[in-house]
C-alpha positions as a Markdown table, in Angstrom:
| # | Residue | x | y | z |
|---|---|---|---|---|
| 1 | Met | 0.0 | 0.0 | 0.0 |
| 2 | Arg | 1.4 | 3.4 | -1.0 |
| 3 | Val | 0.4 | 6.9 | 0.1 |
| 4 | Val | 1.3 | 10.3 | -1.0 |
| 5 | Ile | 0.4 | 12.7 | 1.8 |
| 6 | Gln | 0.2 | 16.4 | 1.1 |
| 7 | Arg | -0.2 | 19.0 | 3.9 |
| 8 | Val | -2.8 | 21.4 | 2.6 |
| 9 | Ser | -4.5 | 24.7 | 3.5 |
| 10 | Ser | -7.4 | 23.5 | 1.4 |
| 11 | Ala | -8.4 | 20.6 | -0.8 |
| 12 | Ser | -11.5 | 19.3 | -2.6 |
| 13 | Val | -12.7 | 16.5 | -4.8 |
| 14 | Lys | -15.3 | 17.0 | -7.6 |
| 15 | Ile | -17.0 | 14.2 | -9.6 |
| 16 | Asn | -19.0 | 15.2 | -12.6 |
| 17 | Gly | -18.8 | 18.9 | -11.5 |
| 18 | Ala | -20.3 | 18.2 | -8.1 |
| 19 | Val | -18.3 | 18.6 | -4.9 |
| 20 | Lys | -17.8 | 15.2 | -3.1 |
| 21 | Ser | -15.5 | 16.4 | -0.4 |
| 22 | Val | -13.9 | 19.6 | 0.8 |
| 23 | Ile | -11.6 | 20.5 | 3.6 |
| 24 | Gly | -9.6 | 23.4 | 4.9 |
| 25 | Arg | -6.3 | 22.8 | 6.8 |
| 26 | Gly | -5.3 | 19.2 | 6.9 |
| 27 | Leu | -4.1 | 16.4 | 4.7 |
| 28 | Leu | -4.8 | 15.2 | 1.2 |
| 29 | Val | -3.9 | 11.5 | 1.1 |
| 30 | Leu | -3.6 | 9.7 | -2.2 |
| 31 | Leu | -3.8 | 5.9 | -1.6 |
| 32 | Gly | -2.7 | 3.1 | -3.9 |
| 33 | Val | -3.6 | -0.5 | -3.1 |
| 34 | Gly | -1.5 | -3.5 | -4.3 |
| 35 | His | -2.6 | -7.1 | -4.5 |
| 36 | Glu | -0.4 | -8.2 | -1.6 |
| 37 | Asp | -1.8 | -5.6 | 0.8 |
| 38 | Asp | -3.9 | -6.5 | 3.8 |
| 39 | Gly | -5.1 | -5.3 | 7.2 |
| 40 | Glu | -1.5 | -5.0 | 8.5 |
| 41 | Asp | -0.6 | -2.6 | 5.8 |
| 42 | Ile | -3.7 | -0.5 | 6.7 |
| 43 | Asp | -2.8 | -0.6 | 10.4 |
| 44 | Trp | 0.7 | 0.6 | 9.8 |
| 45 | Leu | -0.2 | 3.4 | 7.4 |
| 46 | Val | -3.2 | 4.6 | 9.5 |
| 47 | Lys | -0.9 | 5.0 | 12.6 |
| 48 | Lys | 1.8 | 6.7 | 10.6 |
| 49 | Thr | -0.6 | 9.1 | 8.8 |
| 50 | Ala | -2.5 | 10.1 | 11.9 |
| 51 | Ala | 0.7 | 10.7 | 13.9 |
| 52 | Leu | 2.9 | 12.2 | 11.2 |
| 53 | Arg | 4.3 | 15.4 | 12.7 |
| 54 | Ile | 4.3 | 17.7 | 9.7 |
| 55 | Phe | 2.4 | 20.8 | 11.1 |
| 56 | Asp | 4.3 | 23.7 | 12.7 |
| 57 | Asp | 4.2 | 24.2 | 16.5 |
| 58 | Glu | 4.4 | 27.7 | 18.0 |
| 59 | Ala | 8.2 | 27.8 | 17.3 |
| 60 | Gly | 7.7 | 27.1 | 13.6 |
| 61 | Val | 9.0 | 23.5 | 13.9 |
| 62 | Met | 7.1 | 20.7 | 12.2 |
| 63 | Asn | 6.2 | 19.0 | 15.5 |
| 64 | Arg | 2.4 | 18.6 | 15.4 |
| 65 | Ser | 0.2 | 15.9 | 13.8 |
| 66 | Val | -3.1 | 16.5 | 11.9 |
| 67 | Thr | -5.0 | 15.5 | 15.1 |
| 68 | Asp | -2.9 | 18.0 | 17.2 |
| 69 | Val | -3.9 | 20.9 | 15.0 |
| 70 | Gly | -7.6 | 19.8 | 14.5 |
| 71 | Gly | -7.0 | 19.3 | 10.8 |
| 72 | Asp | -9.2 | 17.3 | 8.4 |
| 73 | Ile | -8.3 | 14.6 | 5.8 |
| 74 | Ile | -9.5 | 13.6 | 2.4 |
| 75 | Val | -8.4 | 10.2 | 1.1 |
| 76 | Val | -8.5 | 9.6 | -2.7 |
| 77 | Ser | -7.9 | 6.2 | -4.3 |
| 78 | Gln | -5.2 | 6.3 | -6.9 |
| 79 | Phe | -4.1 | 3.1 | -8.5 |
| 80 | Thr | -1.4 | 4.9 | -10.5 |
| 81 | Leu | 0.7 | 5.0 | -7.3 |
| 82 | Met | 1.3 | 1.3 | -7.9 |
| 83 | Ala | 2.9 | 2.0 | -11.3 |
| 84 | Val | 5.9 | 0.0 | -12.3 |
| 85 | Thr | 8.3 | 2.1 | -14.5 |
| 86 | Lys | 11.3 | -0.2 | -14.8 |
| 87 | Lys | 11.3 | -0.5 | -18.6 |
| 88 | Gly | 9.9 | 1.5 | -21.4 |
| 89 | Asn | 7.9 | 4.7 | -21.1 |
| 90 | Arg | 4.5 | 3.3 | -20.6 |
| 91 | Pro | 3.8 | 2.5 | -16.9 |
| 92 | Ser | 2.6 | -0.9 | -16.0 |
| 93 | Tyr | -0.1 | -1.3 | -13.3 |
| 94 | Ile | 0.3 | -5.0 | -12.8 |
| 95 | Glu | 1.1 | -4.4 | -9.1 |
| 96 | Ala | -2.3 | -2.6 | -8.5 |
| 97 | Ala | -5.0 | -4.6 | -6.8 |
| 98 | Gly | -8.2 | -5.2 | -8.8 |
| 99 | His | -11.5 | -3.6 | -7.7 |
| 100 | Glu | -12.6 | -6.7 | -5.8 |
| 101 | Lys | -9.7 | -6.3 | -3.4 |
| 102 | Ala | -8.9 | -2.6 | -3.6 |
| 103 | Ile | -12.3 | -1.2 | -2.8 |
| 104 | Pro | -12.7 | -3.0 | 0.6 |
| 105 | Leu | -9.2 | -2.1 | 1.6 |
| 106 | Tyr | -9.7 | 1.5 | 0.6 |
| 107 | Glu | -12.9 | 1.7 | 2.5 |
| 108 | Glu | -11.3 | 0.0 | 5.5 |
| 109 | Phe | -8.4 | 2.4 | 5.4 |
| 110 | Cys | -10.8 | 5.4 | 5.4 |
| 111 | Arg | -12.8 | 3.9 | 8.4 |
| 112 | Arg | -9.7 | 3.3 | 10.5 |
| 113 | Leu | -8.2 | 6.7 | 9.7 |
| 114 | Ser | -11.5 | 8.3 | 10.7 |
| 115 | Asp | -11.4 | 6.4 | 14.0 |
| 116 | Ala | -7.8 | 7.4 | 14.5 |
| 117 | Ile | -8.4 | 11.1 | 14.1 |
| 118 | Gly | -11.8 | 11.1 | 15.8 |
| 119 | Arg | -13.8 | 12.7 | 13.0 |
| 120 | Pro | -15.0 | 11.8 | 9.5 |
| 121 | Val | -12.6 | 11.5 | 6.6 |
| 122 | Gly | -13.6 | 12.9 | 3.2 |
| 123 | Thr | -13.3 | 10.6 | 0.3 |
| 124 | Gly | -13.4 | 10.5 | -3.5 |
| 125 | Glu | -15.2 | 7.7 | -5.3 |
| 126 | Phe | -13.3 | 4.6 | -6.3 |
| 127 | Gly | -12.9 | 4.3 | -10.0 |
| 128 | Ala | -14.5 | 7.7 | -10.8 |
| 129 | Asp | -13.0 | 10.4 | -12.9 |
| 130 | Met | -12.2 | 12.9 | -10.1 |
| 131 | Lys | -11.0 | 16.4 | -10.2 |
| 132 | Val | -8.8 | 16.9 | -7.2 |
| 133 | Ala | -7.8 | 20.5 | -6.2 |
| 134 | Leu | -5.4 | 21.5 | -3.5 |
| 135 | Val | -3.3 | 24.2 | -2.1 |
| 136 | Asn | -0.2 | 22.4 | -0.9 |
| 137 | Asp | 1.0 | 24.2 | 2.3 |
| 138 | Gly | 4.7 | 24.5 | 2.5 |
| 139 | Pro | 4.9 | 22.6 | 0.2 |
| 140 | Val | 5.0 | 19.5 | 2.3 |
| 141 | Thr | 4.6 | 16.1 | 0.6 |
| 142 | Ile | 5.5 | 12.8 | 2.2 |
| 143 | Cys | 5.5 | 9.4 | 0.4 |
| 144 | Met | 5.2 | 6.1 | 2.3 |
| 145 | Asp | 5.0 | 2.5 | 1.3 |
| 146 | Ser | 3.8 | -0.1 | 3.8 |
| 147 | Lys | 6.2 | -2.7 | 2.2 |
| 148 | Ala | 9.2 | -0.5 | 3.0 |
| 149 | Arg | 8.7 | -0.2 | 6.8 |
């Protein structure tokens, strides 16, 4: 399971022109699910994401988590994070889980992350053509892979 986490001052997801999710200060999390991923990958990434200290404290040091600052989160499924680019110029998505596995893991990740931060997590829609907008704050962007712990 791979995530790209962006600290944002605002973010939104639109589907067919309608707003699905919108947040102010917080995190935009792009989530890629691989076919070898399971609940242990979710556990590790949820704990890391909720506790990641990438928000400034009063001294201007990145020492606070999204929960510490009362921030919100949007999680967007993005199978392209599982791209394999070893040869050629066309990425292969052979490592990405199919819908039957990826959807339940994506939904479980969102539920567990919501529980971890104590408030609802915004989402996109799995498989939809989404328009994701964000204002990256910093910029701060963190990439994590549950297979590279």
